[in-house]
N, C-alpha and C positions, 0 to 999 in steps of 0.2 A: 238209655233205649234209643235206637235211631228211629227216624221216621218211618223207614219201611219195616222195622220190627213192630212198631205200633200199629201200622196199618195191617199187616199180617196177622197180627194178635186181634184186632177187631174182626177181620174176615173170618178167623177160626171161630170165633164166638157167634157168627150167624148159622147157627145149626141148620144142618140139611142143606145148605147152599152148596153148590158145586158148579164148575165150568164146564160147559158142553159144547162141542163144535158139531154144527149142523152143516154137512157139506152134500149137498144133493142138488135137485131141481130147483132153480130160482135162486135167491140171494144166498150168500155165504153169510152165517150167522155163529157168533160165540156168545153164548148166553150164561149169565150168573144167574143160577135159578135153583128153586127146589124142584127136581124133577117130579114130573106127572101132576103139578099143580100150576096154578097161574101165578105164583110167586116169582118176581124178578127183582133184581137189584140192578144190573147193568146188562146191556146188550150191545155188542158191536156187529154191525151189518154192513156188507159191501156187495157190489156186483164184482164177482171175480174179474180180475185184470183191470179195473177200473182206476185203480190207484187212490181212490177216496173212500174213507170208512165213516160211517155215521155212530156216534155213540148216543146211545139213550140211557138215562140215569132214572132210577125210580126212588121215590122216598123224598124226604124233606129237603130243601135247598133249592138251588137253579133259579129258574125264572127266565125272563127273556133279556137280551141285551148282549154286549161284548162279553164273550167268555175267554177266560186266561187258563190255558192249559200248561201243566208243568209236569216234568219228569226228569229226575236227575238235574243237570244243569241246564237242561234245554226248556224253553217256553214257547208258547205260540198263542195268538188270538184268533178268535172265530166268531162267528155269531151264534148264539146259544137261544134257543126258543123252547117255549112250554108247549105241550101238545097233551091235553088230557091229564092223564096220571103220570106222566113223566116230561123231562126236559132232554133236549138233544142238542148235539154239536156235531158237525163235520170237520174231518181232517184228512189232510194227504197222508198217504202212508209212506212217503219218501220224505216227510218233515223230519228234522232231528228230534222232536218232542215224542213222534210216534216211535222212532227208533230207540230211544232211550226207554220208554213204555214197554217195547218188547224186550229189552235187556233186563230192566229191573223189574217188570210187573207192577210198577207203582205209577199211578197218574192222578194228579190233582186237577179238578176242574172248578173254577171260581167264576161265578156270575153275580153282579150285583153285591159283592162281598160275602157271599155265601159260597162255601166250600163243600166239594164232595169228593170222595176219594174212591178211586178204583183200584184193586190189590188182587193181582194174579199170583197165587203162590208158586213155590218153587215146582210143585208137582204137576201143575197146570201150565207152566210156560211154553211146555213144546207145542199145546194147542194154540197159543197165542203167536208164536211163530209160524205155525202152519197158516192161521189166518192171515198173517201179514205177507206171507210168501204167496197166497193164493190171490189176495187182494191187489198186490202191487201191479202198478201199469207199466 
C-alpha cells in the first residue's frame, strides 16, 4: 500500500468528515469538518490573491517550532505554532510543496518530530484546486 493510499484510507475512516470550501465575504476557507458541528481536523485559510495560505491542524501532534512540510518529492520549512486547540503553519501557494499538495491531495506536516497528515481525496481535489487558484498572488 502506498503512503497516499494509507492516508486516504485513514481519511475515509474519519466518519462524517468532509471538505467544504467557503468562498464569500472575508477570508477564503477550505475546511475538513463534520458539517454543522464544531468538529474540525484541518483548515486552510487565505486572503484571496495574497499568495499565502495558513494551515490549521486539529488533534494530537504539532507544537511550536520549525515545521517540515512534504508532498510528493517537494519539501518546505516554516514556523509552526500552537494556538489553543490547534497548531498552524503558513505556506506560499507558489511553493512546489503546495503545488504537489494540490496535485496529490497529500501533505505531511512534522513539528518537533511529530507528524500529522492532511489528505484530500480525489472527489474533493477540485475544491483544493479552486482554493489554490483563488489564493494565488
